[in-house]
N, C-alpha and C positions, 0 to 999 in steps of 0.2 A: 657467538655461534652463527654460522651462515644460515640464513633463512631461505628456504626453497619455495615456500608456499604463500608468499605475500601476494594478494590480489587486490588491486585498487579498483574502486568503482566510482561512478559519478554520484554526486550528492546534490541533486537539484533543489531539494527543499531547503537545505542549509545555505546553499549559494543564493537562492532567491531571498532569504531573510537578510543576509549580509548586504545584498544589493539594495533592498528596500530601505534598510536603515541608513546606508550610505547616501542614497539618493535623497532621502528626507532631510538628512543633515546638510547636504550640499545646498538644498533649496533654501535653507535658513541662513546660510553663510555665503553671501555672494562672492567674497574674495576667494574662498576655498573652491567654489564652483568654477571661478575663472581660472584658478590654478589647474584644476583637473582638466579643463578644456585645453589649456596651453600644453600640458604634458602629452595629452592624446594627439592633438593636432600638429604639434611641432616635432615631437620625438617618438610618437607611437606608443607611449607608456600609459597604461590605464591605472588610475589611482587605486582601484580595487586590488591590483596585483602587488602593491607595496604597503598594504595595510599591516600594521603590527598588532594593535589591540584597540578595542572599543571599551571605554569606561562608561558603565551604565548605572544609573541610580534608580531607575524604574523597576520595581519588582516584577511587574507584569512582563516587561520586555526580557528580563533575565529568564523568566520561566519559558518564554518563547524560544530562547536560545537553548535552554536545557531540553526542551521537547524536540529540537532540531538536531540534537546529537552532542551538544557541549556537556562535558562532565568536569567535576571538580579536580583541580590540580592537586595531587597528593602531597606536594611539597610546599605549595604557596596558598595560604588562606585567601579567600575572596577572588580566586582566579579560576576560570573555566576554559577548557580547551576542547577542540573537536579533532580527535585523532583519525577520523575517517577521510580527511582530505586536507587541502591547503586553505586554511581559514585563520582569521585573526583570533587572538585570545580575547575573552571577555573578562573585564575587571570590575569589581564592585566599586561604585563611586558614591559620593555624598549628594551631589546635586547635578542636574543637567546631564548632558551627554558629551563625551569627548572622544573624537576620532583621532587616533595616533597613527601616522604613516612613517615608513622608514626612509631615511636618506643615508647615504654612505658617510658623509661628514657634515655635521651640523653647521660648522663655520662656513663651509662652502655654500650651503643652502641659504644661510643668512645673507651672505654677500650677493649671491645670485638674485635673490628675491628682494634685496635692498631693505631688509628688516632692521628695525632699531630695538626690537625686543631683546631682553636679557636672556642669555643662554644659561640654563641650569646645568650644573655639573662642570667639573674642571676639564680643561683641554686634555685630550688623550685618555680621559677616564672611560671606564667600560660602559657607562650609560649617561647620555646627555639628552637634553630636551629643550625645545624652544616653542613658544606659542606662536603659531602662524596667524591665526585669525579666530575671532569669536563673535557671535551675535545670537540673540534670541535663545539663550540657554544652551547653545551648542558651541563647542570649541574644536579647533583642529590643531594638533601638535605635530611637529616634525621631531623624530627621535633618531638617535645614533646609538647602535648597540655594537659593542666590541666583545661579544661573547657573554654579556650579562643576561641573566634571566629575571632581573628585578624590574620593577615598574616605577621606581623612584631613584633619583641620583644619590649615590653614596660614594663620595670621593675617597680613593685610596691615598696612602701617604705619598709625598712628593718623590721619595726614593723609588717607590714602585712604579710611578708614572715614568720616571727616568729610565728604569729598567725596561719598561715596555717599549720606549722609543729606541733603546739600544738593540733590543731583540728584533724589532722591525728592520732596523738597518742591517743587522746580521743576516736576516732572511733575504733582504734585497741584494746584499752583496755576497751571498754565499757562493762558494766555489761550486761549479757545476761540471767541470770537465776533469776527468781522472784517467790515468792509464789503466786502472782496474775498476770495474763497476762496483765490486765489493767494497773497495776503499771509499768510493763515493757514498755508498750507503752508510758505512761506518761513520763518516764525517757528518752526514745529514742526521743520522740518529742522535749523535752527540749534540748537535746544534738544537734539535727539537727538544731533547731531554733538558737542556739548560733553560730553555724558555718555559717549558712546562713546570719545572721546579720553581722558577721565580714567579710565574703568573698564573699557573693552573692551565689545564687543557683548553678551556673554552677561549680565554683571552689569547693564548698562544696560537690557537687555530685561526682565529680571526686575523691576526697579524700575518700568519703564514699564507692564507688565501689572498690577502691583499697583495703581498709580494709576488705571489704566483701570477696574479692577473697582470700586474705591472710588467713582469717579464714577458708574458704572452703578448701584451699590447705592443711591445717594442718590435715584435715580429709579425704583427697582423694589422694590415692597413685598415680593414673594415672595423676592427675593434677600436683602433685609434679614432676613426671618424665618428663612430657612434658614441664613444666615451666623451669626446669633445662636445657632441650635441647634448648629451645628458648632463655634463658638467655645466653647460650654459644655463641650465635650470636648477643646478645645485643638488641633484639627487645621486650623482655618481652611478655605481652599479647596484643601486638598491633593489633593482628588479631581477637580480641574478637567480637562475633556477638551478644549474649544476655546472660543475667543471668536469672535463673528461681527461683522464690519464690513460696513455697507452704504455704497456710494459711487455718486455720479452718474458717468455715462460720462466726462464731460470731465475729471474729477479722479481717475479710478481709477488711472492710472499714477503719480500723486503719492502716493496712499494706499499702493500697493504699494512705492513707493520708500522711504517711512518705515519700513515693516516690514522691507524688505531691509537698510536701514541698521542695524537692530537684530539682524540675523543670521538673519532668516527666509529660507527658500529655497522656491521654487515646487515643490510636490510633485506634485499632480495637478490636472486641470482637469475641471470639470463643465460640461456644456452640455445643457440640457433639451430642445433640439429646436425645430422651427419654431413650434409653437403657444405654447410657454411664454414665450419672450421673456426668458430670464434665463440667466446663467452664473455660475459660481463658480470662483475660483482658490483652491485649498487650499494653504496655506503651512505649513511646519514649521520651528521653531528647533531645530536638532539637539542643542545642548547642553542646552536646557531640556526638550526634548520637547514644547514648547508648539505648539499648532496654531491657525491662523487660517482661518476660512471667510470669504472676501471676495466679496460678492455684487454683481452689476452687471446692468443691462438689456443685452440683446444682440439684434441683428437676426438673421434666419434665415440670412443669408449670411456670418455671422462665426464659423462653427464652427471653421474651421481657422486662425484668426489667433492670434497671441500677444497676446491682448487685455490682458494684465497690464502690457505694456510699450509699448503704443501710445497716442498721444494721440487718443482717439476723439471723434468729433463727436456732437452731440445727435441723437436720433432724433425723428421727428415725433409720437411718442407716448411715454407713460411707462408702464412696467410697475411691479411692486411696489417694487424697490429705488430706482428713479428717483423715484417718487412719494413714498416714505418720506423720502428726502433732501430733496426739494423742500418737504415739509411741516415737517420737523424739523431739517434741516441734515445735513451730512456726519458720518458716524460718527467719522471721525478728528478732527473739530472739535467743534461744539457739541452734536451729538446723542449722542455716545458710542456704545459698542457696542450692537448690537441685542439680543443675548442672550449669556449665559454658559451653557455646557452642562457638567454635571458627572456623574460616574459614580456610580451607586447600585444597590442592590437596588430596582428600580423600583417593585415592588408596595408595599414597606414605605414608601418615601419618599413615594409619592403618597398613601397612606392617612394618613400622619402630617400632611402639609401640608393635605390636605382637612379633617382634624380641626381644623386651625388656621384654617379658612375660606378656603383658597386653592384655586381650581378649576383643572382641567387641561382642555386640548383633547383631542380624540381622538388617539391615537398615530398618528404617520405612519410609524413603523417598528415592527413587532411580529413579530420572528423569534426563534428560540432564541438566536441569536448577537448580535442587536442590537434594542434597544428605544429609541424616542425619542418623547417627548411634551413639548409646551410648556405652561407655565402660561398661563391666559388673559391676554391682553395688558394691560399697564399702559396706561392712557389718558392721553395728554399733550395739554395745550392747544397750539393752533397760533396763531402770529402771524397776525392777519388780513391783514397785508400780503403774506405768502407766499401765502395763499389767493387774494387779489385778483390777484396776478401769474399764478397758474396758470389762473384763470378767464379772465383777459384774453387769455392765450395760447391758449385753447381746449383746454387739456389736461385740464380737468375740467368737468363740467356745472354749470349754475347751482344745481341741487338739491344736488349733491355739495359745492359751495363753501359753501352756506349751512349744511349739516350740519357741515362742518369748522369753520366760524366759531363755531357755537353749542356744539358738543360736543367739539371736538378730534378726535384720530385715534389709532389704535392705535400704541403706542410700543415697549415692550421686554418681554422674557420671561426666565424662568428655564427651562432645559431639563433634563428628567429623562432620563438615558441609562443603559442597562445594556449592557455588552459582555461576551460570553462567548467562550471558545475563542480568546482573544488577538486577536479581530477588530479591525482598526485602521481599516477603511474606513467608508463611509457608504452610504446607500440613496438613490440619485438619484431614482427615481420617487416615493418617499415625500416627499422634500424638495420636489419639484415640486408635489405636492399641497398640502402645508402652506403653501408660499409663495403659492399662489393663494388659500388661505383667509384668510391674514393680510394680504392686500392691503388698504390703508386703505379702498378703495372698497367692499370686501365687508363692512365693519364699520361702516356708517353707523347712527347711533342712530335716525335718522328713517326708515330704509328699511323 
């Protein structure tokens, strides 16, 4: 069911506790402190943003986490989570303290860091782990999750691992262009259903998002540059925050349907009001913690409808999401995701990418607890037949049509985000402003 009332707030007490525990652990393990410094100084990634869990043996420290908002996981004994914000899980341990941080692929982390430590868990399994460094009763582990909610490796049968690799290849190579959008969704639904039947929603979702990012990277220069920088340290996109899909109104319910089949749940709804003409359904996959921002054109009288699950009719005009899809195709099909947003020390990340020749737009959120800024848009060629159809329907002017034919239109972005105090929400007024700016009609070369 769509949630309209979710309000996220900062959690400074909980965030301060995590920071203190992490800083004390780093002070006792010099190799881990050096890694944290390299990640921050070389690629703008903060270790606190990729924490997965902290294994704690001290009862007094566990009580401190409970007092700061961590509660027992109803499904996993000895695990505590803080649902009020973005925080690592706390896991009961036998001795000492272990800090576990996320990497996208453990093998790549081991190679990048030149480790000789044995990896726990079979290759391609849902949960893998490697000990990075340990000293003075404190250890740091790098972990890889493919939808697993466990905290110990449990290897599936070889046939299941093979099936996972096949489904990843199917997602990577899936057909994206169709004469009829409905046929494209039928094909995609069937592809997802087969993966879910073999692997379950969580594992299938991890594979899906990996393939979606790879497709987006091929069409986004900033993404390729930053991914190569993060791969050099072996973390991949471990710091991802959310993926953004654009959809036309007629097919939004099918877009949401694909995501729900992969285990995403509707979390909160954004509606920008009468003038803006857009709305977003925010979805979260609980096991992965992955978030989707799904954008759509909305009419002023559609504030109180569950637009994620209704078959909406076209409007007599196109706002940003509708025009983007009309020019490039549906995000779920040929266009791919509009942008990937990852968590950074925003100042360092921006200065590093600008030194590599990548420019940023003005930030649309600039608060102590939340910073967001897009790279300048990747420019994509547009099929003239799409432009002709829009002009013939009176949805764009002749001048706009000619500009799109000759110069293409703004396509995708990488987003630089910094979160503090555990804040898990978004800034709706800022998003409204940036969506107006990146409307293809506001970015005409000939204007």
